[in-house]
C-alpha positions as CSV (number, residue, x, y, z in Angstrom):
1,M,28.5,21.5,23.4
2,T,28.2,22.6,19.8
3,E,25.2,22.2,17.5
4,S,25.7,20.0,14.5
5,D,24.1,20.4,11.1
6,L,24.2,16.7,10.6
7,C,21.0,14.7,10.4
8,P,20.0,13.7,14.0
9,R,18.6,10.3,12.7
10,C,21.6,9.0,10.9
11,G,24.4,11.5,11.6
12,L,25.8,10.9,8.1
13,E,24.8,14.0,6.0
14,P,23.7,17.6,6.6
15,E,20.1,17.9,7.5
16,T,18.6,19.3,4.4
17,L,14.9,18.9,3.3
18,D,16.0,16.4,0.6
19,H,18.0,14.4,3.1
20,C,15.1,14.5,5.7
21,F,12.5,13.4,3.2
22,R,14.2,10.9,0.9
23,F,18.0,10.4,1.2
24,C,18.4,9.6,4.9
25,P,18.8,5.8,5.3
26,K,16.4,5.8,8.2
27,V,13.7,7.6,6.1
28,K,14.3,5.2,3.2
29,I,13.3,2.3,5.5
30,I,10.0,4.1,6.3
31,W,9.3,4.8,2.6
32,R,10.0,1.1,1.7
33,S,7.8,-0.2,4.6
34,L,5.0,2.0,3.1
35,G,5.4,0.3,-0.3
36,F,7.3,3.1,-2.0
37,G,10.5,1.9,-3.6
38,L,13.0,4.8,-3.8
39,S,14.8,4.6,-7.1
40,D,18.3,6.2,-7.6
41,T,16.9,7.4,-10.9
42,D,14.5,9.7,-9.0
43,S,17.4,11.5,-7.2
44,H,17.7,14.1,-9.9
45,L,14.1,15.3,-9.2
46,T,13.5,18.4,-7.1
47,L,11.8,17.7,-3.8
48,P,8.4,19.1,-5.0
49,C,8.5,17.0,-8.2
50,W,9.5,13.9,-6.2
51,L,6.6,14.5,-3.7
52,R,4.2,14.7,-6.6
53,L,5.6,11.4,-8.0
54,I,5.0,9.8,-4.6
55,Q,1.5,11.3,-4.5
56,R,0.7,9.8,-7.9
57,E,2.0,6.4,-6.8
58,A,-0.1,6.6,-3.6
59,N,-3.2,7.5,-5.6
60,S,-2.5,4.6,-8.0
61,V,-2.2,2.2,-5.1
62,A,-5.4,3.5,-3.5
63,D,-7.3,3.2,-6.8
64,S,-6.1,-0.4,-7.3
65,M,-7.1,-1.2,-3.7
66,A,-10.6,0.4,-4.2
67,K,-11.1,-1.6,-7.4
68,E,-10.0,-4.8,-5.8
69,A,-12.4,-4.2,-2.9
70,A,-15.3,-3.4,-5.2
71,M,-14.6,-6.6,-7.2
72,A,-14.4,-8.6,-4.0
73,Q,-17.6,-7.2,-2.8
74,H,-19.3,-7.9,-6.1
75,D,-18.0,-11.5,-6.1
76,Y,-19.2,-11.9,-2.5
77,L,-22.7,-10.5,-3.3
78,E,-23.2,-12.3,-6.6
79,W,-25.4,-15.3,-6.1
80,I,-25.2,-18.2,-8.5
81,V,-28.1,-20.6,-8.4
82,P,-26.7,-24.1,-8.0
83,Q,-27.8,-26.9,-10.2
84,P,-30.8,-28.8,-8.7
85,S,-28.9,-32.0,-8.6
86,L,-26.3,-30.5,-6.2
87,V,-28.9,-29.1,-3.8
88,S,-30.2,-31.2,-0.9
89,L,-32.6,-30.1,1.8
90,I,-31.6,-30.6,5.4
91,R,-34.4,-31.1,7.7
92,M,-34.6,-30.0,11.3
93,D,-33.9,-33.6,12.5
94,S,-30.6,-33.5,10.5
95,S,-31.8,-36.0,7.9
96,V,-31.2,-35.1,4.3
97,L,-33.9,-35.1,1.6
98,P,-32.6,-36.1,-1.9
Protein backbone atom coordinates (compact mmCIF):
# COMPACT_ATOMS: atom_id res chain seq x y z
CA MET A 1 0.00 0.00 0.00
CA THR A 2 1.42 3.41 -0.98
CA GLU A 3 0.63 6.73 0.60
CA SER A 4 -1.02 9.27 -1.65
CA ASP A 5 -0.64 13.02 -1.50
CA LEU A 6 -4.19 13.41 -2.80
CA CYS A 7 -6.84 14.98 -0.61
CA PRO A 8 -8.46 12.22 1.50
CA ARG A 9 -11.84 13.97 1.27
CA CYS A 10 -12.22 14.35 -2.49
CA GLY A 11 -9.24 12.51 -3.96
CA LEU A 12 -9.04 15.07 -6.77
CA GLU A 13 -6.12 17.35 -5.89
CA PRO A 14 -2.96 17.24 -3.80
CA GLU A 15 -3.63 17.98 -0.15
CA THR A 16 -2.25 21.49 0.24
CA LEU A 17 -3.39 24.02 2.85
CA ASP A 18 -5.20 26.03 0.15
CA HIS A 19 -6.99 22.92 -1.04
CA CYS A 20 -7.87 21.79 2.50
CA PHE A 21 -9.28 25.16 3.53
CA ARG A 22 -10.94 26.51 0.41
CA PHE A 23 -10.63 24.61 -2.87
CA CYS A 24 -11.74 21.10 -1.93
CA PRO A 25 -15.33 20.57 -3.17
CA LYS A 26 -16.26 19.01 0.18
CA VAL A 27 -14.91 22.02 2.09
CA LYS A 28 -16.73 24.45 -0.22
CA ILE A 29 -20.00 22.80 0.81
CA ILE A 30 -19.17 23.48 4.46
CA TRP A 31 -18.26 27.14 3.81
CA ARG A 32 -21.49 27.67 1.86
CA SER A 33 -23.57 26.02 4.60
CA LEU A 34 -22.03 28.53 7.03
CA GLY A 35 -23.12 31.39 4.80
CA PHE A 36 -19.81 32.19 3.14
CA GLY A 37 -19.99 32.26 -0.62
CA LEU A 38 -16.63 31.37 -2.07
CA SER A 39 -15.92 33.51 -5.08
CA ASP A 40 -13.54 32.50 -7.86
CA THR A 41 -12.28 36.08 -7.76
CA ASP A 42 -10.85 35.36 -4.29
CA SER A 43 -8.71 32.47 -5.55
CA HIS A 44 -5.76 34.79 -6.20
CA LEU A 45 -5.51 35.70 -2.51
CA THR A 46 -2.96 34.03 -0.30
CA LEU A 47 -4.41 31.79 2.38
CA PRO A 48 -3.74 34.29 5.23
CA CYS A 49 -5.36 37.13 3.23
CA TRP A 50 -8.33 34.94 2.40
CA LEU A 51 -8.75 33.93 6.05
CA ARG A 52 -8.73 37.61 7.06
CA LEU A 53 -11.43 38.24 4.45
CA ILE A 54 -13.54 35.42 5.90
CA GLN A 55 -12.97 36.82 9.38
CA ARG A 56 -14.18 40.28 8.29
CA GLU A 57 -17.25 38.72 6.70
CA ALA A 58 -17.96 36.76 9.88
CA ASN A 59 -17.57 39.89 12.01
CA SER A 60 -19.90 41.79 9.69
CA VAL A 61 -22.52 39.06 9.94
CA ALA A 62 -22.16 38.96 13.73
CA ASP A 63 -22.50 42.76 13.94
CA SER A 64 -25.65 42.67 11.79
CA MET A 65 -27.15 39.92 13.93
CA ALA A 66 -26.35 41.82 17.12
CA LYS A 67 -27.99 44.98 15.75
CA GLU A 68 -31.08 43.04 14.66
CA ALA A 69 -31.32 41.40 18.08
CA ALA A 70 -30.98 44.77 19.82
CA MET A 71 -33.67 46.27 17.60
CA ALA A 72 -35.97 43.31 18.18
CA GLN A 73 -35.46 43.60 21.91
CA HIS A 74 -36.16 47.33 21.74
CA ASP A 75 -39.32 46.74 19.70
CA TYR A 76 -40.42 44.07 22.16
CA LEU A 77 -39.80 46.21 25.21
CA GLU A 78 -41.27 49.42 23.85
CA TRP A 79 -44.76 49.99 25.20
CA ILE A 80 -47.18 52.06 23.20
CA VAL A 81 -50.20 53.21 25.14
CA PRO A 82 -53.32 52.24 23.19
CA GLN A 83 -56.04 54.73 22.48
CA PRO A 84 -58.71 54.72 25.21
CA SER A 85 -61.42 53.77 22.75
CA LEU A 86 -59.58 50.53 21.94
CA VAL A 87 -59.20 49.42 25.53
CA SER A 88 -61.86 47.42 27.32
CA LEU A 89 -61.64 45.98 30.77
CA ILE A 90 -62.32 42.29 31.24
CA ARG A 91 -63.80 41.42 34.57
CA MET A 92 -63.16 38.20 36.45
CA ASP A 93 -66.58 36.84 35.40
CA SER A 94 -65.54 37.26 31.71
CA SER A 95 -67.90 40.14 31.08
CA VAL A 96 -66.44 43.17 29.31
CA LEU A 97 -66.76 46.74 30.50
CA PRO A 98 -66.98 49.33 27.73
